[in-house]
N, C-alpha and C positions, 0 to 999 in steps of 0.2 A: 600774739605775735612775739612777745618777749620769750616765750617758751621755745618757739621755732628758732629765734635768733641765738638762743643758748644751746641749741642742739643741732638741728639740721644745717643752719647757716652759720654756725660758729667758726670764726677764724681767729687763731691765737694772736696776741700781741707779740711783736718782736721782743727779744730779751733786752732788758734795760741796761744801759751802759752809762757810767759817769761821764760828764762833759770834760774833755781833755784840752780843749782850746776855746777861747772866747768866741762869741758870735760877733762877726765884724761887719757884715753887710746884710741888710734887709731890703730886697727889691720887691716892692709891694704893688707894682702895676699889674693890670689884668693880663691873662693869657691873650695871645695874638697882639702883643705890644712889645715885641722884641725879647721875650723872656728867654728863648733858647739861645739867641745870639749873645745876650747878656751873660748867660750862664757860661758859655764858652769863653767869652772875653774875660770874665772873672778868673777862670782857670788859667788863662794865659798870663794874667797879672799876678799869679802866685797863690790864689785862693784854691787850694787843691781839693777842698771838701765843700762842694756846692750842691745843695739839694734843689733840683729842678723837679717840676711836676711829674716828669716821666718816672721818677723814682717810685711813685706810688704803684705803678704797674710793674716795675722791674723788681721791687723788693719781694722777698719771700719770707714770711707771708706778705701778700699785698696789703697796703696800708689804708684802703678805703674804709674799713671798719673803724680804724683808729680816728680818722677825720670825722666820720659820722658821730662817734661818741663825743668828741669835742663840740661838733656842730650842734648836737642836741642840747648841750649845755648853753650854747650861745643863743640859739633860736627858740629855746623853750620846749622842744619836743619831748624832753624827759621830765617835764613838770616844773622846771625852773622858770624863773621870771626872765623873759627875753632881755638880753643886754646885761643882766646881772650874772655874769658867767662864773666868776671866781677862778678863771683859768690863769695859771701861773707859769713861770719859767719851768718849774718841775714837770708840769703837764706836757709842755712842748718837748723838753729834753728827754722825756720818755721815748720819743720817736726820732729826734734829730740831734742827739747829744754829740754825734761825731762830726757835725757840719758847722762851718764857720760863715756860710753865706746861703741865702735861700732866694729862689725865684719861682714864679708861676704859682699855680694852685697848690695847696689851699690858702696860701699866706695872705692874699688880699682880703679874704673873708674874715681873717683874724687880725687885721691890721692894728686895731686899737690894742688888742691883747699882746701882740708881738712887740709893739713899740714900748709898751709898759714893761714887758718881761725882759727885754734886752736894751736898756737905755744906753749902753755903751756902743751899740752898733750904729753905723752910718746907714741912712735910709735913702734909697733911690726910688723915685716915682717914675718908672719907665712908662712912656705914653706913645701913642701914635700921633703923627702930625695932623691927622684927620680923624675925628671921632666917627664920621660916617664910614670911612675905610675900615676902621677897627671893627665896627659893628657888623659890616658885611662879612668880614673874615671870620669873626667870632661865630656868627650864625651859620656860616658855611661848614664850619668844623662841628658844631654841636648838633645840627639837625639830624645827621645820620645816627648819632649816638643816643638820640631821644625819640626814636621812632621804630616801627617795624618789630620784627621778632626779637631783635637784639634788646630792645627796651621793654617790650610788653610780655614776652613769653620766656626767653632764655633765663632771665634773672631768677625765676622761681625754681630753676633746675641746676644751679651751680652757685656756690657760696660767694666767690669773688664777684661774679656778675650781680648777685643780689645786692652786695654792699656798694657796687658801682651805681646801681639805680638808686639806692637809698641816698647816696651822696648827691645825685642830681635832684632828687625830690626834696630832701630835707636840708640841703645847703644852697645849691644854686637857686632853687625856686624862691625860698624866703629872702635870700640875699638880693635877688633882683625883683623883689616885691611882687612875686607871683609869675613873672614872665620875663625872661632875658630877651626874648624877641621884641616885646612891646616896650619894655622899660630900660633896656640895656644902655641906651645913650645917656639918659639923665642920671642913672645910677653910676655910670662911669664918671660923669662930671662931679657928682656928689661925693664919690669916693676920693677923687683928687682933692676936693676942698677939705675933706676930713684929714687927709694926710698933711696938707699944708697947715691945718690948724693944730695938729698934734705934735709936729716936729719943728724944733727951732730952725730958723733959716740957715744957720751955719752948718747944720747937720743933715740938710736935705738937698738932694740933687734931682731936679726935674730934667729928664733926658729922653731923647728919641734915638733910634738906631742911626738915623741920617747924620746925627752929630758926631758919630764915630768915637775915636779914642780920646781926643783932647779933653773935653769937659769931664769925662769919666776918670781919666788918669789924674787930672788936676784935683778932683774931689777926693779921690782915694789916695793921693800923694804917692803915685806910682810913675815910673818912667814910661813914656809912650813907646809901645812896641813898633818895630819897623814893619811887621807883617800887616796884611790887609785885615780889616775888621771882619770877624766871623759872620758868615751869611746866616740868614734866618730860615724858618721853616715855611714852606708853602702849605696850603691846605691839603694838597695831595700827599705831601711828605708826612704831615701829621696823621692823615688817615692811614697811610701805610704803616706808620709806627704803631698806631693803635692796634692795627690788625696783627702785627707781629706779636704783640703781647697778649692780645685778646683771642686770637684764633684757637690756642689750646683750650681756653676757657669755654669758648663756643662749641668746640668739638666735644668737650665733656658734657656740656649742657644738652647737646643733641643726643648724646648717648643716654644721659639720664632721662631725657624726655621719652626716648624709645623704651627704656626699661620701665618707666612709669606706665606707659600705655599697655605694655605686656602685663605688668603686675595688676593693673586695674581690671584688665580683661580676665586674667586668671582669678582674681578675687571675686568678680561678678559670677564666674562659673562656679567657684567653690561655695559661695554663699547660697547658691541655688541647689547645688548637689550635695555638699558636705559642710554644713555650717561650722561644726565643731573643729574639723580639721583646718578650715580656712582661718578661723580666729587664732588658732595655735600658730599657724604659719605667720600671721601678721605680727604677733608678739615677738617672733624671732628675727624679723627683718631689721637689719641695721641701716636705717634710712640715711643717717648722717654720713655713713661710709661712702655712699656714692653721690649724694648731693653736695657734700663738702669738698669733693676731690675732682 
């Protein structure tokens, strides 16, 4: 598998840039707990460089491989001892050096490492008022992304989709102790307790969208805007946004799947009729050129 990941499924890292501004806000609550509303609110309050989870889809190259590489160090998939990550500020800054605030995935999964890497940042534990409501919303969004052709077939035929699946399998699954559907609620509460234990009380804000501007602005020492607090994402909106960024990948995966079927059929024919010609043809095929694009 390592050979395939270095060839067919290779996605380059973005160019490294030095950090130009300090990290100011770490919002470490789970997806579906006001992360999009909070990211918009932070921009309104003057934090112009906010990394929200959508950036992993929007970035070119996409950042799923980057998160998987860090996740393998945290959860032990690369042979390290789980929990003994050695992940530092420099590791994070390789991908987010231009940002002064972060929300949404993958940051909750690296909460311990992020708090240690950026002790100067204020920490927000964004939560839902109801854990049950959060879990229903979370599952509604994740189920279509972890089933069907999108999850079981297409990732083998397009590099970005391959790393998207690896992110789900190698980060979400171990983070939620094997199943976000079965264990999501107690992992949610365990995560909240972890944040409370790691962050000094004066540097931590527990916050829900329903509380709106006042506690957020007081904590961040900002004036309260006159405008209405930004609205959040419905599951339908999230699904549509995923499709906006994913449809080009899916289209390429379908194309590559079709090409693969044709190639396998041609290979079977050539192996029967002209073995020497067929093996010569195989050696000259640039598989990475179409699986990776």
